N, CA, C, O and the ligand as a Tripos MOL2 file, in Angstrom:
@<TRIPOS>MOLECULE
protein
  289   287    73     0     0
PROTEIN
NO_CHARGES

@<TRIPOS>ATOM
      1 N           0.7750   -1.2260   -0.0080 N.3       1 MET1
      2 CA          0.0360   -0.0290    0.0780 C.3       1 MET1
      3 C           0.8760    1.2050   -0.0170 C.2       1 MET1
      4 O           1.7260    1.4060    0.8510 O.2       1 MET1
      5 N           0.6990    2.0860   -1.0460 N.am      2 PRO2
      6 CA          1.6250    3.2270   -1.0440 C.3       2 PRO2
      7 C           1.1220    4.3260   -0.0070 C.2       2 PRO2
      8 O          -0.0630    4.6320    0.1200 O.2       2 PRO2
      9 N           2.1250    4.8550    0.6840 N.am      3 SER3
     10 CA          1.7310    5.8710    1.7200 C.3       3 SER3
     11 C           1.8100    7.2010    1.1030 C.2       3 SER3
     12 O           2.5810    7.4410    0.1740 O.2       3 SER3
     13 N           0.9350    8.1520    1.6680 N.am      4 PRO4
     14 CA          0.8380    9.5260    1.0710 C.3       4 PRO4
     15 C           2.2560   10.2810    1.2940 C.2       4 PRO4
     16 O           2.6320   11.1780    0.5400 O.2       4 PRO4
     17 N           2.9720    9.8450    2.3640 N.am      5 LYS5
     18 CA          4.3380   10.4880    2.5260 C.3       5 LYS5
     19 C           5.1690   10.3360    1.4040 C.2       5 LYS5
     20 O           5.7680   11.2860    0.9000 O.2       5 LYS5
     21 N           5.2400    8.9900    0.9230 N.am      6 HIS6
     22 CA          6.1570    8.7360   -0.1500 C.3       6 HIS6
     23 C           5.7590    9.5170   -1.4740 C.2       6 HIS6
     24 O           6.6210    9.8590   -2.2840 O.2       6 HIS6
     25 N           4.4510    9.7730   -1.6490 N.am      7 ALA7
     26 CA          4.0470   10.5190   -2.9140 C.3       7 ALA7
     27 C           4.5070   12.0110   -2.7090 C.2       7 ALA7
     28 O           4.9120   12.6800   -3.6590 O.2       7 ALA7
     29 N           4.4330   12.4630   -1.5290 N.am      8 ALA8
     30 CA          4.8760   13.9200   -1.3560 C.3       8 ALA8
     31 C           6.3620   14.0360   -1.5790 C.2       8 ALA8
     32 O           6.8340   15.0860   -2.0140 O.2       8 ALA8
     33 N           7.0840   13.0350   -1.3070 N.am      9 LYS9
     34 CA          8.5830   13.0900   -1.4640 C.3       9 LYS9
     35 C           9.0090   12.6730   -2.7270 C.2       9 LYS9
     36 O          10.0990   12.1220   -2.8820 O.2       9 LYS9
     37 N           8.1440   12.9200   -3.7420 N.am     10 LYS10
     38 CA          8.4960   12.4970   -5.1310 C.3      10 LYS10
     39 C           9.7900   13.2560   -5.6370 C.2      10 LYS10
     40 O           9.8830   14.4830   -5.6610 O.2      10 LYS10
     41 N          10.7310   12.4140   -6.0210 N.am     11 GLU11
     42 CA         11.9310   12.9070   -6.5420 C.3      11 GLU11
     43 C          11.7090   13.3860   -8.0240 C.2      11 GLU11
     44 O          10.9480   12.7670   -8.7670 O.2      11 GLU11
     45 N          12.3420   14.4180   -8.4030 N.am     12 ARG12
     46 CA         12.1520   15.0430   -9.8280 C.3      12 ARG12
     47 C          13.5170   14.9100  -10.4940 C.2      12 ARG12
     48 O          14.5890   15.2160   -9.9710 O.2      12 ARG12
     49 N          13.3440   14.4360  -11.6600 N.am     13 SER13
     50 CA         14.5920   14.4150  -12.6310 C.3      13 SER13
     51 C          14.2990   15.3280  -13.7240 C.2      13 SER13
     52 O          13.1450   15.6380  -14.0230 O.2      13 SER13
     53 N          15.4160   15.7960  -14.3700 N.am     14 CYS14
     54 CA         15.4690   16.6110  -15.4920 C.3      14 CYS14
     55 C          14.3700   16.1510  -16.5900 C.2      14 CYS14
     56 O          14.2660   14.9650  -16.9060 O.2      14 CYS14
     57 N          13.6050   17.1040  -17.1150 N.am     15 ALA15
     58 CA         12.5390   16.7080  -18.0320 C.3      15 ALA15
     59 C          13.1500   16.4780  -19.4360 C.2      15 ALA15
     60 O          12.4520   15.9820  -20.3200 O.2      15 ALA15
     61 N          14.3700   16.8090  -19.6490 N.am     16 VAL16
     62 CA         14.9720   16.6920  -21.0000 C.3      16 VAL16
     63 C          15.2540   15.1840  -21.1500 C.2      16 VAL16
     64 O          15.8200   14.4940  -20.3020 O.2      16 VAL16
     65 N          14.7620   14.7410  -22.4020 N.am     17 ALA17
     66 CA         15.1120   13.4460  -22.7840 C.3      17 ALA17
     67 C          16.4830   12.9260  -22.6990 C.2      17 ALA17
     68 O          17.4200   13.6070  -23.1170 O.2      17 ALA17
     69 N          16.6590   11.7690  -22.1880 N.am     18 ASN18
     70 CA         18.1270   11.2780  -22.1720 C.3      18 ASN18
     71 C          18.9900   12.0670  -21.1760 C.2      18 ASN18
     72 O          20.2120   11.9370  -21.2500 O.2      18 ASN18
     73 N          18.4680   12.8470  -20.2800 N.am     19 CYS19
     74 CA         19.3070   13.5140  -19.3040 C.3      19 CYS19
     75 C          19.2250   12.8580  -17.9750 C.2      19 CYS19
     76 O          20.2130   12.2840  -17.5150 O.2      19 CYS19
     77 N          18.0760   12.9150  -17.3210 N.am     20 GLY20
     78 CA         18.0180   12.0990  -15.9960 C.3      20 GLY20
     79 C          18.6290   12.6510  -14.7880 C.2      20 GLY20
     80 O          18.5750   12.0210  -13.7320 O.2      20 GLY20
     81 N          19.2190   13.8130  -14.8770 N.am     21 LYS21
     82 CA         19.8750   14.4160  -13.8220 C.3      21 LYS21
     83 C          18.8340   14.9340  -12.8830 C.2      21 LYS21
     84 O          17.6540   15.0220  -13.2230 O.2      21 LYS21
     85 N          19.3020   15.3010  -11.6180 N.am     22 GLU22
     86 CA         18.3270   15.7520  -10.6620 C.3      22 GLU22
     87 C          17.8840   17.1850  -11.0050 C.2      22 GLU22
     88 O          18.7000   18.0690  -11.2670 O.2      22 GLU22
     89 N          16.5980   17.3660  -10.9910 N.am     23 ALA23
     90 CA         16.0660   18.6840  -11.4100 C.3      23 ALA23
     91 C          16.1440   19.6590  -10.2240 C.2      23 ALA23
     92 O          15.8180   19.3340   -9.0820 O.2      23 ALA23
     93 N          16.6120   20.9170  -10.5810 N.am     24 SER24
     94 CA         16.7640   21.9120   -9.4840 C.3      24 SER24
     95 C          15.9670   23.1330   -9.8390 C.2      24 SER24
     96 O          15.8260   23.9970   -8.9740 O.2      24 SER24
     97 N          15.4220   23.2920  -11.0480 N.am     25 ARG25
     98 CA         14.7040   24.4290  -11.5040 C.3      25 ARG25
     99 C          13.5400   24.0630  -12.1770 C.2      25 ARG25
    100 O          13.5170   22.9570  -12.7160 O.2      25 ARG25
    101 N          12.4380   24.8960  -12.2510 N.am     26 ALA26
    102 CA         11.2790   24.6380  -13.0110 C.3      26 ALA26
    103 C          10.9040   25.7720  -13.9120 C.2      26 ALA26
    104 O          10.8010   26.9130  -13.4620 O.2      26 ALA26
    105 N          10.7010   25.4950  -15.1500 N.am     27 VAL27
    106 CA         10.3330   26.5240  -16.1750 C.3      27 VAL27
    107 C           9.0980   26.1160  -16.8140 C.2      27 VAL27
    108 O           8.6550   24.9750  -16.6830 O.2      27 VAL27
    109 N           8.4560   27.1270  -17.5880 N.am     28 SER28
    110 CA          7.2330   26.6200  -18.1910 C.3      28 SER28
    111 C           7.6660   25.8990  -19.4630 C.2      28 SER28
    112 O           8.6760   26.2130  -20.0930 O.2      28 SER28
    113 N           6.7850   24.8510  -19.8200 N.am     29 GLY29
    114 CA          7.1870   23.9660  -20.8670 C.3      29 GLY29
    115 C           7.1970   24.6520  -22.1150 C.2      29 GLY29
    116 O           7.9660   24.2210  -22.9740 O.2      29 GLY29
    117 N           6.4480   25.6930  -22.3890 N.am     30 ARG30
    118 CA          6.4710   26.5150  -23.5670 C.3      30 ARG30
    119 C           7.8220   27.1980  -23.7910 C.2      30 ARG30
    120 O           8.3140   27.3040  -24.9140 O.2      30 ARG30
    121 N           8.4000   27.6570  -22.6770 N.am     31 LYS31
    122 CA          9.7220   28.3170  -22.8080 C.3      31 LYS31
    123 C          10.7230   27.3410  -23.2620 C.2      31 LYS31
    124 O          11.6180   27.6720  -24.0390 O.2      31 LYS31
    125 N          10.5980   26.1260  -22.7930 N.am     32 VAL32
    126 CA         11.5790   25.0800  -23.1020 C.3      32 VAL32
    127 C          11.4340   24.6650  -24.5780 C.2      32 VAL32
    128 O          12.3780   24.4230  -25.3290 O.2      32 VAL32
    129 N          10.1190   24.6140  -24.8960 N.am     33 GLU33
    130 CA          9.7670   24.2830  -26.3790 C.3      33 GLU33
    131 C          10.4050   25.3910  -27.3190 C.2      33 GLU33
    132 O          10.9800   25.1040  -28.3680 O.2      33 GLU33
    133 N          10.2630   26.5640  -26.8870 N.am     34 LYS34
    134 CA         10.7040   27.7100  -27.7090 C.3      34 LYS34
    135 C          12.1780   27.6790  -27.8250 C.2      34 LYS34
    136 O          12.6970   28.1540  -28.8360 O.2      34 LYS34
    137 N          12.9600   27.1210  -26.8070 N.am     35 ALA35
    138 CA         14.3490   27.0460  -26.8140 C.3      35 ALA35
    139 C          14.8290   25.9720  -27.7870 C.2      35 ALA35
    140 O          16.0270   25.8510  -28.0430 O.2      35 ALA35
    141 N          13.8370   25.1490  -28.3590 N.am     36 GLY36
    142 CA         14.1840   24.0360  -29.2530 C.3      36 GLY36
    143 C          14.7010   22.8460  -28.5270 C.2      36 GLY36
    144 O          15.4350   22.0440  -29.1040 O.2      36 GLY36
    145 N          14.3400   22.6970  -27.2560 N.am     37 ILE37
    146 CA         14.8160   21.4890  -26.5460 C.3      37 ILE37
    147 C          13.5960   20.5940  -26.2840 C.2      37 ILE37
    148 O          12.5710   21.0240  -25.7570 O.2      37 ILE37
    149 N          13.7620   19.3640  -26.6710 N.am     38 SER38
    150 CA         12.5540   18.5140  -26.4280 C.3      38 SER38
    151 C          12.5440   17.9360  -25.0280 C.2      38 SER38
    152 O          13.5520   17.4110  -24.5540 O.2      38 SER38
    153 N          11.4540   18.0320  -24.3980 N.am     39 VAL39
    154 CA         11.3170   17.4690  -23.1050 C.3      39 VAL39
    155 C          10.1670   16.4800  -23.0260 C.2      39 VAL39
    156 O           9.2520   16.5670  -23.8440 O.2      39 VAL39
    157 N          10.1660   15.5170  -22.0590 N.am     40 VAL40
    158 CA          9.3200   14.4700  -21.9900 C.3      40 VAL40
    159 C           7.9550   14.9240  -21.4170 C.2      40 VAL40
    160 O           6.9820   14.1750  -21.4960 O.2      40 VAL40
    161 N           7.8790   16.1030  -20.8610 N.am     41 THR41
    162 CA          6.6770   16.6340  -20.2070 C.3      41 THR41
    163 C           5.7890   17.3440  -21.1980 C.2      41 THR41
    164 O           6.2110   17.6830  -22.3030 O.2      41 THR41
    165 N           4.5940   17.5580  -20.8030 N.am     42 ASP42
    166 CA          3.6480   18.3300  -21.5650 C.3      42 ASP42
    167 C           4.0870   19.7180  -21.8360 C.2      42 ASP42
    168 O           4.5230   20.2840  -20.8330 O.2      42 ASP42
    169 N           4.0880   20.3930  -22.8910 N.am     43 PRO43
    170 CA          4.5230   21.6800  -23.0300 C.3      43 PRO43
    171 C           3.5670   22.7650  -22.3760 C.2      43 PRO43
    172 O           3.9340   23.9320  -22.2360 O.2      43 PRO43
    173 N           2.3810   22.3300  -22.0060 N.am     44 SER44
    174 CA          1.5330   23.1650  -21.3270 C.3      44 SER44
    175 C           1.6810   23.1730  -19.8610 C.2      44 SER44
    176 O           1.0250   23.9310  -19.1460 O.2      44 SER44
    177 N           2.5970   22.2760  -19.3890 N.am     45 LYS45
    178 CA          2.8730   22.1940  -18.0280 C.3      45 LYS45
    179 C           4.2570   22.6070  -17.6800 C.2      45 LYS45
    180 O           5.0920   22.7940  -18.5650 O.2      45 LYS45
    181 N           4.5150   22.7500  -16.4700 N.am     46 THR46
    182 CA          5.8290   23.1350  -15.9620 C.3      46 THR46
    183 C           6.8490   21.9320  -16.0620 C.2      46 THR46
    184 O           6.5820   20.7970  -15.6670 O.2      46 THR46
    185 N           8.0770   22.3180  -16.6510 N.am     47 ALA47
    186 CA          9.0980   21.3710  -16.9300 C.3      47 ALA47
    187 C          10.1500   21.5330  -15.8180 C.2      47 ALA47
    188 O          10.5430   22.6620  -15.5270 O.2      47 ALA47
    189 N          10.6120   20.4510  -15.1930 N.am     48 HIS48
    190 CA         11.6240   20.5910  -14.2950 C.3      48 HIS48
    191 C          13.0010   20.1810  -14.8970 C.2      48 HIS48
    192 O          13.1320   19.1370  -15.5380 O.2      48 HIS48
    193 N          13.9580   20.9950  -14.6780 N.am     49 LEU49
    194 CA         15.1990   20.8520  -15.3470 C.3      49 LEU49
    195 C          16.3510   20.8090  -14.4370 C.2      49 LEU49
    196 O          16.3160   21.3650  -13.3390 O.2      49 LEU49
    197 N          17.4070   20.1370  -14.8840 N.am     50 CYS50
    198 CA         18.6820   20.2030  -14.1200 C.3      50 CYS50
    199 C          19.2930   21.5630  -14.3290 C.2      50 CYS50
    200 O          18.8810   22.3440  -15.1860 O.2      50 CYS50
    201 N          20.3100   21.8190  -13.4970 N.am     51 LYS51
    202 CA         21.0310   23.1290  -13.6300 C.3      51 LYS51
    203 C          21.5270   23.4610  -15.0290 C.2      51 LYS51
    204 O          21.3780   24.5730  -15.5370 O.2      51 LYS51
    205 N          22.1510   22.3870  -15.6490 N.am     52 ASP52
    206 CA         22.7940   22.5310  -16.8900 C.3      52 ASP52
    207 C          21.7410   22.9690  -18.0810 C.2      52 ASP52
    208 O          22.0000   23.8420  -18.9100 O.2      52 ASP52
    209 N          20.5050   22.2160  -18.0310 N.am     53 HIS53
    210 CA         19.6030   22.5240  -19.0790 C.3      53 HIS53
    211 C          18.8690   23.7590  -18.8300 C.2      53 HIS53
    212 O          18.4410   24.4310  -19.7680 O.2      53 HIS53
    213 N          18.6900   24.1180  -17.5050 N.am     54 TYR54
    214 CA         18.0720   25.3780  -17.2170 C.3      54 TYR54
    215 C          18.9900   26.4880  -17.7880 C.2      54 TYR54
    216 O          18.4950   27.3830  -18.4720 O.2      54 TYR54
    217 N          20.1690   26.4520  -17.5510 N.am     55 ARG55
    218 CA         21.1700   27.4230  -18.1330 C.3      55 ARG55
    219 C          21.0960   27.5440  -19.5860 C.2      55 ARG55
    220 O          21.0960   28.6200  -20.1820 O.2      55 ARG55
    221 N          21.0300   26.3530  -20.1450 N.am     56 GLU56
    222 CA         20.9370   26.2970  -21.6950 C.3      56 GLU56
    223 C          19.7060   27.0240  -22.1480 C.2      56 GLU56
    224 O          19.7740   27.8890  -23.0210 O.2      56 GLU56
    225 N          18.5860   26.6860  -21.5670 N.am     57 ILE57
    226 CA         17.2810   27.2080  -21.9920 C.3      57 ILE57
    227 C          17.2890   28.7400  -21.7350 C.2      57 ILE57
    228 O          16.8590   29.5240  -22.5810 O.2      57 ILE57
    229 N          17.7670   29.1190  -20.6040 N.am     58 LYS58
    230 CA         17.7720   30.5670  -20.2450 C.3      58 LYS58
    231 C          18.6380   31.3080  -21.4050 C.2      58 LYS58
    232 O          18.2050   32.3260  -21.9440 O.2      58 LYS58
    233 N          19.8000   30.7740  -21.7280 N.am     59 LYS59
    234 CA         20.5320   31.2730  -22.7560 C.3      59 LYS59
    235 C          19.8350   31.4810  -24.1150 C.2      59 LYS59
    236 O          19.8620   32.5090  -24.7910 O.2      59 LYS59
    237 N          19.2040   30.3170  -24.3980 N.am     60 LYS60
    238 CA         18.5010   30.3010  -25.8310 C.3      60 LYS60
    239 C          17.4060   31.1610  -25.7430 C.2      60 LYS60
    240 O          17.2450   31.8750  -26.7330 O.2      60 LYS60
    241 N          16.6290   31.2850  -24.8520 N.am     61 THR61
    242 CA         15.4260   32.1850  -24.7470 C.3      61 THR61
    243 C          15.8390   33.6160  -24.8160 C.2      61 THR61
    244 O          15.1860   34.4350  -25.4630 O.2      61 THR61
    245 N          16.9320   33.9250  -24.1460 N.am     62 LYS62
    246 CA         17.4630   35.2380  -24.1610 C.3      62 LYS62
    247 C          17.8810   35.6590  -25.5360 C.2      62 LYS62
    248 O          17.6010   36.7910  -25.9280 O.2      62 LYS62
    249 N          18.5590   34.7840  -26.3190 N.am     63 LYS63
    250 CA         18.8550   34.9570  -27.6490 C.3      63 LYS63
    251 C          17.6150   35.3010  -28.5360 C.2      63 LYS63
    252 O          17.5330   36.2360  -29.3330 O.2      63 LYS63
    253 N          16.6560   34.3520  -28.2380 N.am     64 ASP64
    254 CA         15.3820   34.6170  -29.0640 C.3      64 ASP64
    255 C          14.7890   35.9630  -28.8240 C.2      64 ASP64
    256 O          14.2570   36.5940  -29.7380 O.2      64 ASP64
    257 N          14.8760   36.4070  -27.6100 N.am     65 ARG65
    258 CA         14.2250   37.7980  -27.2770 C.3      65 ARG65
    259 C          15.0850   38.8410  -27.9870 C.2      65 ARG65
    260 O          14.5500   39.8630  -28.4150 O.2      65 ARG65
    261 N          16.3910   38.6290  -28.1310 N.am     66 MET66
    262 CA         17.0780   39.6150  -28.9150 C.3      66 MET66
    263 C          16.7340   39.6380  -30.3090 C.2      66 MET66
    264 O          16.6210   40.6860  -30.9450 O.2      66 MET66
    265 N          16.5550   38.4140  -30.8200 N.am     67 LEU67
    266 CA         16.1970   38.3770  -32.2400 C.3      67 LEU67
    267 C          14.7170   38.9190  -32.5140 C.2      67 LEU67
    268 O          14.3870   39.4430  -33.5780 O.2      67 LEU67
    269 N          13.9550   38.7480  -31.5320 N.am     68 ASP68
    270 CA         12.6030   39.4160  -31.6250 C.3      68 ASP68
    271 C          12.6990   40.8500  -31.7060 C.2      68 ASP68
    272 O          11.9760   41.4980  -32.4620 O.2      68 ASP68
    273 N          13.6280   41.4040  -30.9000 N.am     69 ARG69
    274 CA         13.8290   42.8460  -30.8850 C.3      69 ARG69
    275 C          14.4360   43.3680  -32.2130 C.2      69 ARG69
    276 O          14.2210   44.5210  -32.5850 O.2      69 ARG69
    277 N          15.1380   42.5690  -32.8670 N.am     70 LEU70
    278 CA         15.7000   42.9630  -34.1600 C.3      70 LEU70
    279 C          14.6900   43.0280  -35.1930 C.2      70 LEU70
    280 O          14.6840   43.8630  -36.0980 O.2      70 LEU70
    281 N          13.6950   41.9580  -34.9910 N.am     71 ASP71
    282 CA         12.6130   42.0230  -35.9460 C.3      71 ASP71
    283 C          11.7570   43.2640  -35.9370 C.2      71 ASP71
    284 O          11.2260   43.7190  -36.9500 O.2      71 ASP71
    285 N          11.6550   43.7960  -34.7000 N.am     72 TRP72
    286 CA         10.8550   44.9100  -34.5140 C.3      72 TRP72
    287 C          11.4370   46.1480  -35.2810 C.2      72 TRP72
    288 O          10.8570   47.2330  -35.2320 O.2      72 TRP72
    289 ZN         18.9610   18.1120  -17.8300 Zn       73 ZN73
@<TRIPOS>BOND
     1     1     2 1
     2     2     3 1
     3     3     4 2
     4     3     5 am
     5     5     6 1
     6     6     7 1
     7     7     8 2
     8     7     9 am
     9     9    10 1
    10    10    11 1
    11    11    12 2
    12    11    13 am
    13    13    14 1
    14    14    15 1
    15    15    16 2
    16    15    17 am
    17    17    18 1
    18    18    19 1
    19    19    20 2
    20    19    21 am
    21    21    22 1
    22    22    23 1
    23    23    24 2
    24    23    25 am
    25    25    26 1
    26    26    27 1
    27    27    28 2
    28    27    29 am
    29    29    30 1
    30    30    31 1
    31    31    32 2
    32    31    33 am
    33    33    34 1
    34    34    35 1
    35    35    36 2
    36    35    37 am
    37    37    38 1
    38    38    39 1
    39    39    40 2
    40    39    41 am
    41    41    42 1
    42    42    43 1
    43    43    44 2
    44    43    45 am
    45    45    46 1
    46    46    47 1
    47    47    48 2
    48    47    49 am
    49    49    50 1
    50    50    51 1
    51    51    52 2
    52    51    53 am
    53    53    54 1
    54    54    55 1
    55    55    56 2
    56    55    57 am
    57    57    58 1
    58    58    59 1
    59    59    60 2
    60    59    61 am
    61    61    62 1
    62    62    63 1
    63    63    64 2
    64    63    65 am
    65    65    66 1
    66    66    67 1
    67    67    68 2
    68    67    69 am
    69    69    70 1
    70    70    71 1
    71    71    72 2
    72    71    73 am
    73    73    74 1
    74    74    75 1
    75    75    76 2
    76    75    77 am
    77    77    78 1
    78    78    79 1
    79    79    80 2
    80    79    81 am
    81    81    82 1
    82    82    83 1
    83    83    84 2
    84    83    85 am
    85    85    86 1
    86    86    87 1
    87    87    88 2
    88    87    89 am
    89    89    90 1
    90    90    91 1
    91    91    92 2
    92    91    93 am
    93    93    94 1
    94    94    95 1
    95    95    96 2
    96    95    97 am
    97    97    98 1
    98    98    99 1
    99    99   100 2
   100    99   101 am
   101   101   102 1
   102   102   103 1
   103   103   104 2
   104   103   105 am
   105   105   106 1
   106   106   107 1
   107   107   108 2
   108   107   109 am
   109   109   110 1
   110   110   111 1
   111   111   112 2
   112   111   113 am
   113   113   114 1
   114   114   115 1
   115   115   116 2
   116   115   117 am
   117   117   118 1
   118   118   119 1
   119   119   120 2
   120   119   121 am
   121   121   122 1
   122   122   123 1
   123   123   124 2
   124   123   125 am
   125   125   126 1
   126   126   127 1
   127   127   128 2
   128   127   129 am
   129   129   130 1
   130   130   131 1
   131   131   132 2
   132   131   133 am
   133   133   134 1
   134   134   135 1
   135   135   136 2
   136   135   137 am
   137   137   138 1
   138   138   139 1
   139   139   140 2
   140   139   141 am
   141   141   142 1
   142   142   143 1
   143   143   144 2
   144   143   145 am
   145   145   146 1
   146   146   147 1
   147   147   148 2
   148   147   149 am
   149   149   150 1
   150   150   151 1
   151   151   152 2
   152   151   153 am
   153   153   154 1
   154   154   155 1
   155   155   156 2
   156   155   157 am
   157   157   158 1
   158   158   159 1
   159   159   160 2
   160   159   161 am
   161   161   162 1
   162   162   163 1
   163   163   164 2
   164   163   165 am
   165   165   166 1
   166   166   167 1
   167   167   168 2
   168   167   169 am
   169   169   170 1
   170   170   171 1
   171   171   172 2
   172   171   173 am
   173   173   174 1
   174   174   175 1
   175   175   176 2
   176   175   177 am
   177   177   178 1
   178   178   179 1
   179   179   180 2
   180   179   181 am
   181   181   182 1
   182   182   183 1
   183   183   184 2
   184   183   185 am
   185   185   186 1
   186   186   187 1
   187   187   188 2
   188   187   189 am
   189   189   190 1
   190   190   191 1
   191   191   192 2
   192   191   193 am
   193   193   194 1
   194   194   195 1
   195   195   196 2
   196   195   197 am
   197   197   198 1
   198   198   199 1
   199   199   200 2
   200   199   201 am
   201   201   202 1
   202   202   203 1
   203   203   204 2
   204   203   205 am
   205   205   206 1
   206   206   207 1
   207   207   208 2
   208   207   209 am
   209   209   210 1
   210   210   211 1
   211   211   212 2
   212   211   213 am
   213   213   214 1
   214   214   215 1
   215   215   216 2
   216   215   217 am
   217   217   218 1
   218   218   219 1
   219   219   220 2
   220   219   221 am
   221   221   222 1
   222   222   223 1
   223   223   224 2
   224   223   225 am
   225   225   226 1
   226   226   227 1
   227   227   228 2
   228   227   229 am
   229   229   230 1
   230   230   231 1
   231   231   232 2
   232   231   233 am
   233   233   234 1
   234   234   235 1
   235   235   236 2
   236   235   237 am
   237   237   238 1
   238   238   239 1
   239   239   240 2
   240   239   241 am
   241   241   242 1
   242   242   243 1
   243   243   244 2
   244   243   245 am
   245   245   246 1
   246   246   247 1
   247   247   248 2
   248   247   249 am
   249   249   250 1
   250   250   251 1
   251   251   252 2
   252   251   253 am
   253   253   254 1
   254   254   255 1
   255   255   256 2
   256   255   257 am
   257   257   258 1
   258   258   259 1
   259   259   260 2
   260   259   261 am
   261   261   262 1
   262   262   263 1
   263   263   264 2
   264   263   265 am
   265   265   266 1
   266   266   267 1
   267   267   268 2
   268   267   269 am
   269   269   270 1
   270   270   271 1
   271   271   272 2
   272   271   273 am
   273   273   274 1
   274   274   275 1
   275   275   276 2
   276   275   277 am
   277   277   278 1
   278   278   279 1
   279   279   280 2
   280   279   281 am
   281   281   282 1
   282   282   283 1
   283   283   284 2
   284   283   285 am
   285   285   286 1
   286   286   287 1
   287   287   288 2
@<TRIPOS>SUBSTRUCTURE
     1 MET1         2 RESIDUE 1 A MET
     2 PRO2         6 RESIDUE 1 A PRO
     3 SER3        10 RESIDUE 1 A SER
     4 PRO4        14 RESIDUE 1 A PRO
     5 LYS5        18 RESIDUE 1 A LYS
     6 HIS6        22 RESIDUE 1 A HIS
     7 ALA7        26 RESIDUE 1 A ALA
     8 ALA8        30 RESIDUE 1 A ALA
     9 LYS9        34 RESIDUE 1 A LYS
    10 LYS10       38 RESIDUE 1 A LYS
    11 GLU11       42 RESIDUE 1 A GLU
    12 ARG12       46 RESIDUE 1 A ARG
    13 SER13       50 RESIDUE 1 A SER
    14 CYS14       54 RESIDUE 1 A CYS
    15 ALA15       58 RESIDUE 1 A ALA
    16 VAL16       62 RESIDUE 1 A VAL
    17 ALA17       66 RESIDUE 1 A ALA
    18 ASN18       70 RESIDUE 1 A ASN
    19 CYS19       74 RESIDUE 1 A CYS
    20 GLY20       78 RESIDUE 1 A GLY
    21 LYS21       82 RESIDUE 1 A LYS
    22 GLU22       86 RESIDUE 1 A GLU
    23 ALA23       90 RESIDUE 1 A ALA
    24 SER24       94 RESIDUE 1 A SER
    25 ARG25       98 RESIDUE 1 A ARG
    26 ALA26      102 RESIDUE 1 A ALA
    27 VAL27      106 RESIDUE 1 A VAL
    28 SER28      110 RESIDUE 1 A SER
    29 GLY29      114 RESIDUE 1 A GLY
    30 ARG30      118 RESIDUE 1 A ARG
    31 LYS31      122 RESIDUE 1 A LYS
    32 VAL32      126 RESIDUE 1 A VAL
    33 GLU33      130 RESIDUE 1 A GLU
    34 LYS34      134 RESIDUE 1 A LYS
    35 ALA35      138 RESIDUE 1 A ALA
    36 GLY36      142 RESIDUE 1 A GLY
    37 ILE37      146 RESIDUE 1 A ILE
    38 SER38      150 RESIDUE 1 A SER
    39 VAL39      154 RESIDUE 1 A VAL
    40 VAL40      158 RESIDUE 1 A VAL
    41 THR41      162 RESIDUE 1 A THR
    42 ASP42      166 RESIDUE 1 A ASP
    43 PRO43      170 RESIDUE 1 A PRO
    44 SER44      174 RESIDUE 1 A SER
    45 LYS45      178 RESIDUE 1 A LYS
    46 THR46      182 RESIDUE 1 A THR
    47 ALA47      186 RESIDUE 1 A ALA
    48 HIS48      190 RESIDUE 1 A HIS
    49 LEU49      194 RESIDUE 1 A LEU
    50 CYS50      198 RESIDUE 1 A CYS
    51 LYS51      202 RESIDUE 1 A LYS
    52 ASP52      206 RESIDUE 1 A ASP
    53 HIS53      210 RESIDUE 1 A HIS
    54 TYR54      214 RESIDUE 1 A TYR
    55 ARG55      218 RESIDUE 1 A ARG
    56 GLU56      222 RESIDUE 1 A GLU
    57 ILE57      226 RESIDUE 1 A ILE
    58 LYS58      230 RESIDUE 1 A LYS
    59 LYS59      234 RESIDUE 1 A LYS
    60 LYS60      238 RESIDUE 1 A LYS
    61 THR61      242 RESIDUE 1 A THR
    62 LYS62      246 RESIDUE 1 A LYS
    63 LYS63      250 RESIDUE 1 A LYS
    64 ASP64      254 RESIDUE 1 A ASP
    65 ARG65      258 RESIDUE 1 A ARG
    66 MET66      262 RESIDUE 1 A MET
    67 LEU67      266 RESIDUE 1 A LEU
    68 ASP68      270 RESIDUE 1 A ASP
    69 ARG69      274 RESIDUE 1 A ARG
    70 LEU70      278 RESIDUE 1 A LEU
    71 ASP71      282 RESIDUE 1 A ASP
    72 TRP72      286 RESIDUE 1 A TRP
    73 ZN73       289 GROUP 0 **** ****
């Protein structure tokens, strides 16, 4: 019988496919999608990422924003 305590202590791993590292950050799935990184989670939900991938996505979305500005 699964205890509720166990469910609350759910361990999160990075949502990026083939990563599997311990997740330390959470970002919106859409942001991840925009960065061109495929995750196993639903894009409409929050994706949990490891430090490395969070950094990567942060970098890429920043770049995107800059490109958007150039378009204006
Ligand atoms: Zn990762």
